[in-house]
N, C-alpha and C positions, 0 to 999 in steps of 0.2 A: 539292671539298676535303672529306676526312674529318678532323675535328679531334679533338684530345685522345684519340687511340686508344691502347689498350694492345694492341700488335701482337704477335701470335704468328705470326711470318712464314713458318712452314712448314719452316724450316731445322732445327728441333729445338734452336735456341738459346733461351735465356731471353727472355721477352717484354721489350719496351721501349716507352716513351712516344714517340709520334710523331704528327705530322700527315701525311696522305698526299694529295699533290696529283696528280690524274689529269687527263691531257690526251687527249682523244679515247678511244682504246681502251686506253691503257697508263698504268701508273704512271709519272709523270714525275719526281717527287721525293719523298723521305722526309726529314722533319726538323721543325723549329719554324718556322712560317711565320705570324707574328701579323699581318703586313701584306699577305699575299697575297690578292688578290681572286679569286673563283670564281663561275661561274654558279649553283652549287648548293653548299650547305655542309651537311654532316651532322655533327652533334655526337655523338661516341661516347663521351663521358665516362661512366665506369662500366661500359662494355661491353667485350666481348673481341672483337678483330678478327682474322680468320684468312683465309688463301686459301680459295677455293671448294673444296668436297669433290669428289673425282674417283671416280666409280663405274666400276670397271674390270669389273664383273660385272653389267651391266644387261641387263634383258629388255624394254626398251621397243620394240625392233624385233620381238621374237617376238610381242608382242601387237598389233603394227601401230599402236601409239599415236603413232609417229612421224608418221603421217598423220591419224589420228582426233584427235589432241590435240597439235598442234605446239607449243603454248605451254608444256607440261610444267610447269604451275604446281605440281603436287603435289611434284615433285622439287625445284623451286626453293625451296619452303617448308621442305624439309629441308636447304637449303644446298648442294645438288648443282648444280654449274655445268658439269660435264663428264662425259660417259658414253662408254664403249666397248661397243659391241654386238657381235653375231656370236658370242656365247658358247654354250657347251654343245653345239658341233658344228653349230649352225644359224645361218645368216646370210641376209641378204636379197640378197646377191650374192656371187659370180657365179652366174648362173642359166643353165646350159647349155641346158636345155630350156624355160626361161621358167616353171618351176613352183616354187611355194612350199611343196611337200608337206612339207618338213623342219620347218616351224613349226606343222603342223596340230595338234599336241598342246597348243599354246597358243592358236591363233586359227584362224578360218576363212580359208584361204588365198585364197578367191574374193572377199574383201571389198574388194579393191582391183584396179584395172587395172594390170597390170605393163607398163611400157613402157621397161624396161631389161633388159640381160643382164649386162654387165660391172660390175666394181667402179667403174670410171671413170664409166660412164653413171649408175649408182645415186647416186654422190656428187654428180654434176652436177645431177641431179633434186632431190635434197635441198637443194643450194645455191640453186636457183631458188625452191623452196618456202619456205625459211627455217625455223629452229627456234628455240625459246626457249632452248636450252641448246647447248653445244658437243657434237659427236657425231663419233666415229670408229668404225671397224668392223674386226673380225677376219674371217677367212674360215672358214666352218663346214665341218668334214669331212663331216658327214652331208649337207649341202646338195650338195656335188659328188658324193659317193658314190652317193646315191640317184638323181641325174640320170644316172649312168652305168650302174648295175645295177638301178635300180628298187627294188622291194621285196624283192628276193632278198637273203638273208643268206648270203654266201659270199665266198671270197677273190677278189681282183681278178686278172685275167689280166695278163700283162706288158704287153700292148698297152693295156689299160684303165688301168693304173698310169701309163703314159706320158702318156696323156690327162689323168689327174688331176694329175700333177705339172706338166704344162704350164699348166693352167688355174690351179693355185695360184700358180705363179710369175708368171704374168701379172697376177693380182689383187694380189700383193705389190708388183710394179713400179707398179701403179696407185694405191697409197697405203693399202692394208689394213695394219693394225698387227701382223698375225700370223695365227695359225691356231689353231682350237679344236677340241676333241673333247668329246663327251658319252658317254663309255664306260660309263656306268651305264644308258644308254638301250638298248632292245632292238635297235635297228639297228646299234649300234656295239659292243655288249658283247663279241662274239666276234671283233672285228677283230684280226688278228694284230699283235703289237708291232712287228714288222719293217716293216710298212706305215706305222705311225705314226712310227717312227724315221727312215724315208727322207724322209717329208713334213716332219718337224721339221728335218731336215738342209737341206732347201730353204729353210725359214723362216729358219734360221740364216744363210743366205747373204745375206739382206736384212735382217739384224739385227732380225727380228720376234720376238714372244713366242709361245710355245706355251702356251695356256691350256687346262686340262683339267678336266673333271668325271670323277673317278676311276671305275674299274670297281667298286670296293667301298668303302663307308664303314663296314663293321661288322666281321665276323670276318676278312674278307680284306683289311682296310685296309693292313696292313703290306706285304703282297704287291703291292698296287696302288702304294704309294708307292715300293717298291724298283723296280718296273718304270719308273716315271716318272723316278726319280733315274738309272737306267740310260740312259734316252733323253737326259737332260740331259748326263750325263757323256760319252756316246758322240758326241754332235753339237755340244755347246757351246752349245745353244739355251737362252735364257732361259725359265724355266718358271713359270707361275702355276697354283696348284691352287685351284679355286674351291669355295665351300660347304664349307670345311674345318672343320666344326663337330663336337664331340665327342658322339656318340650315346650315350644312356643304355644301360647294359649292356655298352658296349664301351670303357669309359674306359681299360682297361689297353692295348688295341689302339691307341687313339688317342695315348696318351703315348709308346708304343713307336714309332709312326710319326713323331711330332714329333722324338723323339730321332734317328732315322734321317736326317731332313732337316738337323737342326743339326750332326750329325757330318760331313756331306758338303758343308758350305757352302763350303769352299775348292776343292772339285772340281766343284760343280754350283750353278748360279745359280737356286735354287728358292725362291719365296715362296708364301704361301697367305693367302686372305682369310677373315676371321672377324669376327663382331660379337656382342655380348652379348644373346642372346635365348634363350628356352626352347623356341620353336617353329620349325619348318621348313615351308616350302611344298612339298608333295609331290604328284606326279602320282597320280591315283587308282589307276592300274594298278600302281603300285609296291607296293601292299598285297597283290597277288597272289602266290602262291608262285612261286618262280623258274621252275619247270618250266612254269607256265601263261603265263609272259611269253616266249613262243617264236616270235614273229613280229610282224606289223603289228597295228594296232588291230583289224582285222577278224578276224585269227587269234585274238587274245586274247579277243575277244567270242564267237567260236565255242566256245571253251573254257568260257566262262561259261554259255553256252546248253545245251551238250551234257549230257545227264542224268548220265552216268558221271563226267565231269570236274567238273561242278558240285558234286556231293556231296563230292568230294575238296577242292574249294576252300572250300566251307563249313566243313568240318572244320578246315581250316588257319586260316581267319579266326576261328573260335570260340576258338582258343587265343591270339590276338593281344591280346585285351583292350584295345581301342582306343577304346571308346565314349565314355569320359569325357575323352579326350585329343584329340579330333579335331573340327575345325570346318570347315564347308563354306566354301571361299574363293572359288573361281571355277568357274562352270558356264556352259553355253551360255545365250544371252540369253533364250530361251523359259522357262528354269528359274530366272531371276534371283531370284525370291521365296525360293529356298532359301539364298541367300548369307547367311552369318553364323549360320546354324542349326548347332547341334552335331549330331553323328551320333546322340547319345542322344535329342535332341528329334525328329529325323527318324524314328528307329526307333519311338518312342512314338506319333507321329502316324500312322505306317503300321501300327501294331500287329504289328511284326516284332521279332525278336531283332536285336541290333546287327550280327551277321554277315550276317544275311538282308538287313538294311536297306543295309548297305555294297554287297552284291551288287546290290541293286535300284538303288541310286544309279549303279553302274557301267553297268548296262543303260540307265537313263533318260538318262544323259549320253553314252552310247556311248563311255565311257572318256575323254571330253574334259572333265575336271574336275580341280581341284586342292584339296587339303585342308590346312588349318593342323594340323600334327601336333606335339604337345608331346612331343618325343622327344630334346631336347638337354640334356645335363647342364650346367646353368648354372654349377655350382660349379667346373667345370674350365676355364672360359673365362678367368677373371681371370689364371690362371697363364700360359696360352698367349698372351694379349695382349702379355705381357712379351717374347716371343721376338723376336729380331732379324729373323726370317723372316716375321712376321705383318704383313699389311696390313689395316687397318681397313675392313671392308666399308662403303662410304660411304652405303648406304641406311640403315645404322644408325649413321652417324657422330656425329650429335648425341647419340643415346642412349649411344654409346661414350664420348664426351668427358665426359658427366655421370656415367657409371659410373665412369670412371677417377678423376674428381674426388672422387666420393662415397667410393670405396674406397681413395683415396690410393695407387693402383697404381704410378704412375710420374709423373714431372714431366709437366704438361699439355702443354708444348711438344713433347714426344716423341710423345704421342698425336696431336696436331695433324699432325705430320710423317707419321705412318702413314696419314693419310687425305688427304694433299695431295702433298707433294713426292716421297714414296716411290713411290706409284703413277705419278706423272708421270715419274720417273726410270726406273721399271720399263719402262714402255711408250714411252719416249722422246717424250713429249708436250711439245713444245718450248714454252718461255717461259710455262709455267703451273705451278701448284702451290706458287709462292712469291710473297709480296708483296716485290717487289724492283724497283728502278728499271729500266725498259725492258721489264718483263714485262707480259703482258696483265692488265688490272684485273678479274680474277675474285676478288671479295672478299665475305666474310660479316661482318656485325656481329651478334653474338650478345648478347641482353640477357635475363637470367634464364634462361640456358641454352638459348634458342631463337633462331633467326634472325629478326631484325626488319627488317634491310635486307640485300639481296643485290645485288651488281653483277656483271654479265657483259659482258665487253669494254668496260667503262667506263660502261655504262648501268645506271641503277637499275631493276631488274626487280621487286624486292619492297620495299615501303615500308610501315613500321608493321605488318609482318606480312601485308600484302595484295598479291596479284599485280597488276602493272600491265599484264599482257597485252602484253608486248613481245617481239618475235622477235629477240633480241640475240645468239643463238648463231652459232657458226661451224661449218662442216663441215670436220673435220680430216683431213689426210693424213699418213701416215708417210713422211717423205722422208729 
């Protein structure tokens, strides 16, 4: 029993005082129960009680922490109870050739033994293993495409497309929540729109979501959004645009793109995720000029090493002025001592100019690194959070709610809905995203703006801010 709760139920309606009686995995009753006994009672007086946050743009599968850290305590401490993986065009299933090469920009694909091929087999293995949070997956475009054509960057033949479409359809039938692309990445950047549109049409047949990382988030943002809106209108598929943050210097392009989405909301079901932050997590090779990002990691490394192209790259980096705005976030384990250092510190330690230091870091990590880059226009975010089309990126959900409250941007109950029931409806995650009778008891109790208790499927997994190391999550299927 959660007593004396101020309940923000996720519906967007004003909060109300209530006790919450939970039986096994579900919310049994809401109301005032002064005489109801329970095995465990949590007094939520003075706290804010919300549904668990739903992260529809998770990377925990990309980093293989599904296996290395099944408890996912870091996410639970942020109030995240459900995640959707398989984003940015890379998923852990289906694996036509048994290879995880599509995730190698994030993790070493040889760290785990792969004993699955299909989406169904993958979900069964996760179900046996158990997880600390609820998990569902999309099907990654690059995962299938690279299994069919390898590292080649070319159009699919008619026969290859039929194979692709068959594999996608099978995975959607087996419970995937939809299909994703990472069009800003090298292997997918030049994939023709007609290929994406046909695959989106297949996704629509199963009422799945098409989630995309756009081709361009800077000067070409409006064109990228128009392309995505066209896919949504032509196929009827529900679309989620990931990482839709306003980049510094491109604010005009950004507001124009948001306006395009809002104007088409009657014809295209398109949402985007956003959270209040000044930094983005950026793959190190994204700092290269576009002409140098013309192939796989090995091709890009050869551009760095060749004398002629190296000089051109250094000239480009020298104009970027990123030394004060960039921090090393993720590197291969052998270079872990560099994590948290700024590029400026690294360049001074190496006695190099910032552009030379960035190039050296590319070489040392063999382009398998990510940097925190302070490139987001924070002032624009408040305005965009108000859009009906925005979903709060749940890894920043606590920060977002505190930001909304501090700035008095909108009623707090509306912000809660953007991190709970809206993503649940968008992805058709059944009986989650609301505190309601009969729904699964994924619940957060926030005290002083931070989760103090978290329940997942009726079990207390965070108590007094400390993880209880319980594998309470469920493996979710889109049915």
